[in-house]
Wavefront OBJ file of the C-alpha trace (Angstrom):
o trace
v 0.000 0.000 0.000
v 3.016 2.254 0.513
v 3.520 2.023 -3.277
v -0.052 3.098 -4.021
v -1.877 -0.238 -3.938
v -5.287 -0.507 -2.300
v -6.412 -3.081 0.261
v -9.080 -5.631 -0.613
v -8.890 -7.433 2.744
v -6.346 -8.445 5.371
v -5.680 -12.146 6.089
v -8.187 -13.614 3.624
v -10.386 -12.819 0.615
v -13.495 -14.329 -0.877
v -12.907 -15.431 -4.487
v -15.557 -15.828 -7.171
v -15.549 -16.175 -10.948
v -16.880 -13.610 -13.375
v -16.669 -13.182 -17.134
v -13.814 -10.690 -16.608
v -11.765 -12.981 -14.324
v -11.492 -14.007 -10.700
v -13.009 -11.477 -8.300
v -11.479 -10.907 -4.856
v -13.583 -9.275 -2.149
v -13.564 -8.686 1.618
v -15.528 -11.317 3.519
v -18.474 -10.016 5.515
v -17.511 -9.391 9.122
v -13.858 -8.509 8.487
v -12.966 -4.962 9.511
v -11.636 -2.389 7.074
v -8.202 -2.623 8.669
v -4.728 -4.050 8.207
v -2.206 -5.298 10.742
v 1.117 -3.472 10.562
v 3.570 -5.714 12.385
v 5.267 -3.818 15.180
v 2.789 -0.924 14.923
v -0.706 -2.372 15.429
v -4.010 -2.625 13.590
v -4.528 0.347 11.281
v -7.745 1.551 9.686
v -7.635 1.100 5.919
v -10.513 1.449 3.471
v -11.106 -1.717 1.464
v -11.867 -1.759 -2.253
v -13.605 -4.449 -4.181
v -14.658 -6.627 -5.497
v -11.635 -6.379 -7.766
v -10.114 -8.601 -10.453
v -7.355 -10.855 -9.096
v -4.211 -9.891 -11.047
v -1.563 -12.169 -9.496
v -0.905 -14.679 -6.718
v 2.207 -14.778 -4.540
v 2.949 -18.067 -2.766
v 4.638 -16.763 0.385
v 5.432 -20.290 1.621
v 7.421 -21.348 -1.464
v 10.839 -19.711 -1.694
v 12.821 -19.414 -4.921
v 16.419 -18.477 -5.505
v 15.982 -18.401 -9.292
v 17.136 -15.159 -10.875
v 14.743 -15.661 -13.821
v 12.032 -18.104 -12.674
v 9.771 -19.806 -15.192
v 6.466 -18.029 -15.682
v 3.737 -19.993 -13.912
v 0.009 -19.557 -13.415
v -2.560 -20.400 -10.769
v -5.798 -21.842 -12.126
v -9.166 -20.687 -10.794
v -11.909 -22.421 -12.722
v -11.668 -21.157 -16.307
v -9.197 -18.400 -15.380
v -5.407 -18.279 -15.014
v -3.460 -15.631 -13.117
v 0.321 -15.225 -12.842
v 1.806 -17.141 -9.882
v 4.985 -15.973 -8.167
v 7.071 -17.665 -5.494
v 8.463 -15.718 -2.576
v 12.109 -14.660 -2.694
v 14.290 -13.227 0.016
v 14.926 -9.744 -1.321
v 13.853 -6.333 -0.075
v 12.656 -5.329 -3.556
v 9.899 -8.000 -3.723
v 7.013 -5.557 -3.030
v 8.347 -2.967 -5.490
v 8.972 -5.601 -8.192
v 5.461 -7.037 -7.806
v 3.884 -3.587 -7.908
v 5.860 -2.796 -11.064
v 4.638 -6.068 -12.622
v 1.042 -5.175 -11.791
v 1.430 -1.794 -13.494
v 3.371 -2.892 -16.590
v 3.439 -6.716 -16.878
v 6.198 -8.832 -18.338
v 8.439 -7.586 -21.121
v 7.392 -9.001 -24.498
v 10.808 -10.585 -25.068
v 10.173 -12.813 -22.039
v 6.876 -14.300 -23.235
v 6.805 -18.059 -23.248
l 1 2 3 4 5 6 7 8 9 10 11 12 13 14 15 16 17 18 19 20 21 22 23 24 25 26 27 28 29 30 31 32 33 34 35 36 37 38 39 40 41 42 43 44 45 46 47 48 49 50 51 52 53 54 55 56 57 58 59 60 61 62 63 64 65 66 67 68 69 70 71 72 73 74 75 76 77 78 79 80 81 82 83 84 85 86 87 88 89 90 91 92 93 94 95 96 97 98 99 100 101 102 103 104 105 106 107 108
């Protein structure tokens, strides 16, 4: 969010299919808030439903400099799937991907 992203929900999202793609939305009963580790729970307006643009598997670590492009399947829809990597630029790199996508020379 420090890069300009907006919160859909903290901890979990409801997912549903639409003609445009997979929709992510805040489950009923969750507050419009986000936990900032070491600071506390902060108020944050939630947006949505919104189209799911990418998935990051935080439990799977990669050391690959140029990982293969992968996708997560949700019914009839595919979204880019990224593994976690131990680098401080992960949030900035993901935000840049969401704004501009992959370079055409890297298409598989």
